C-alpha positions in Angstrom: 53.1 101.6 61.7 49.5 102.6 60.6 50.0 101.0 57.3 51.4 97.8 58.8 48.8 97.6 61.3 46.0 98.3 58.9 47.6 95.8 56.3 47.7 93.0 59.2 44.1 93.7 60.3 43.0 93.3 56.5 44.9 90.2 56.0 43.4 88.7 59.1 40.0 89.8 58.1 40.2 88.1 54.8 41.6 84.9 56.3 38.8 84.8 58.8 36.1 85.6 56.2 37.3 83.0 54.1 37.4 80.5 56.9 33.9 81.4 58.0 32.4 81.3 54.4 34.2 77.9 53.8 32.7 76.5 57.0 29.4 78.1 56.4 28.9 76.7 53.0 30.2 73.4 53.8 27.2 72.7 56.3 24.8 75.7 55.7 21.9 75.7 58.1 23.7 72.9 60.4 26.7 75.2 61.0 27.6 75.2 64.7 29.0 78.4 66.4 32.7 77.0 66.5 33.0 75.7 62.9 35.5 73.4 64.0 33.1 71.4 65.8 31.2 70.4 62.7 34.2 68.0 61.5 34.6 64.7 62.9 37.1 64.7 66.0 39.0 61.7 64.9 39.9 63.0 61.5 43.7 63.6 61.4 43.4 66.4 58.7 41.1 68.3 61.2 43.3 67.7 64.0 46.1 69.4 62.0 43.6 72.4 60.9 42.9 72.6 64.8 46.6 72.8 65.5 47.2 75.5 62.7 44.1 77.6 63.9 45.6 77.5 67.4 48.6 79.4 66.1 46.8 82.9 65.1 44.6 82.5 68.3 47.7 82.1 70.5 49.6 85.0 69.0 46.7 87.1 68.2 44.9 87.4 71.6 48.1 88.8 73.5 48.4 91.4 70.8 44.6 92.1 70.7 44.6 92.2 74.5 47.6 94.4 74.7 45.6 97.9 74.8 43.3 96.4 77.4 46.2 95.4 79.7 47.9 98.6 79.2 44.6 100.3 80.4 44.5 98.0 83.2 48.0 98.5 84.2 47.6 102.3 84.2 44.5 102.0 86.6 46.3 99.8 88.8 49.2 102.0 89.1 46.9 105.1 89.6 45.2 103.1 92.3 48.4 102.4 94.1 49.7 105.8 93.9 49.7 108.2 96.7 47.5 111.4 96.5 50.2 113.3 94.7 50.0 110.9 91.9 53.7 109.2 92.6 54.3 105.6 92.7 54.6 103.8 96.1 56.3 101.0 94.5 60.1 100.6 93.9 61.0 98.8 90.3 62.0 95.6 92.4 59.0 95.4 94.4 55.8 93.2 93.8 53.8 96.2 92.6 56.5 97.2 89.8 55.3 98.1 86.4 56.7 94.9 84.9 55.4 92.8 87.7 51.9 94.4 87.5 52.0 93.9 83.6 52.9 90.4 83.7 50.1 89.7 86.6 47.5 91.6 84.3 48.3 89.9 81.2 48.4 86.5 82.5 44.9 87.3 84.4 43.3 88.5 81.3 44.8 85.5 79.3 43.5 83.1 82.2 40.1 84.8 82.1 39.5 84.4 78.4 40.9 80.8 78.5 38.4 79.9 81.3 35.4 81.4 79.6 36.4 79.6 76.4 36.9 76.5 78.1 33.8 76.6 80.2 31.4 77.8 77.5 29.9 75.2 74.9 28.5 78.0 72.7 31.5 80.7 72.8 29.5 82.9 70.5 27.1 83.6 73.5 29.9 84.2 75.8 31.4 86.8 73.4 28.0 88.3 73.1 27.5 88.6 76.8 31.0 90.0 77.6 30.6 92.3 74.5 27.1 93.5 75.9 28.5 94.3 79.2 31.7 96.4 78.2 29.6 97.9 75.2 27.1 99.4 77.6 29.6 100.4 80.1 31.9 102.0 77.5 29.1 103.7 75.3 26.6 104.5 78.1 28.1 104.3 81.9 31.4 106.1 81.3 30.1 109.1 79.1 27.6 109.4 82.0 30.6 109.5 84.5 32.4 111.9 82.3 29.4 114.1 81.7 28.5 114.3 85.3 32.0 115.2 86.6 33.0 117.4 83.8 30.5 118.6 81.1 27.5 118.8 83.0 28.6 121.6 84.8 28.8 123.6 81.6 25.2 123.2 80.5 21.9 124.5 82.2 20.3 122.3 85.0 17.4 121.0 82.8 19.6 119.9 79.9 22.3 118.3 82.2 19.6 116.5 84.2 17.9 115.3 80.8 21.4 113.9 79.6 22.1 112.3 82.8 18.9 110.5 82.9 19.2 109.3 79.4 22.6 108.0 79.8 21.7 106.3 83.0 18.7 104.9 81.7 20.4 103.5 78.9 22.8 102.0 81.0 20.2 100.2 83.2 18.5 99.0 80.0 21.8 97.7 78.7 22.2 95.7 82.0 18.8 94.6 81.9 19.2 93.2 78.6 22.6 91.6 79.8 20.9 89.7 82.5 18.0 88.7 80.2 20.3 87.5 77.6 22.5 85.8 80.5 19.4 83.9 81.7 18.3 82.6 78.1 22.0 81.2 77.9 21.8 79.5 81.2 18.5 77.9 80.4 19.0 77.0 76.8 
């Protein structure tokens, strides 16, 4: 499965690099963030390209979001479990695993669609979302893990220093996000 996964990602990478290079070479410095917007909207060939371009997006987005949806499903199930960790839902209830999975996937896809539709410059939206999740994954979450588990294994001075560094990084990351967000809103 690793070989198939790696091969599919490499093929996808090659295709996207070729598309990106072709789009950039066509327009050079005037290239827009969404390269398809560089072409006229009334061109029938470009309409065909847009339709073909939609296929990997429609197929790729659910595949790429599957791990995130699985993580959200596990979090939702854990939040709804009793204090012994057992589920409070039967398989035919609204909170069953399959119903929650369908709801979460739909919510994630809907959220992505709303961001894509509402954003003129999708690269800015991706950057903003990436900066928030990057900060949370790389700084805030390790801070939480360190504080809950590993901090007890170190001396007070080292533990406090690491907590302060991680929390400071989290705050700086969130402030950078807010600065970037205000720039996007103004410009």
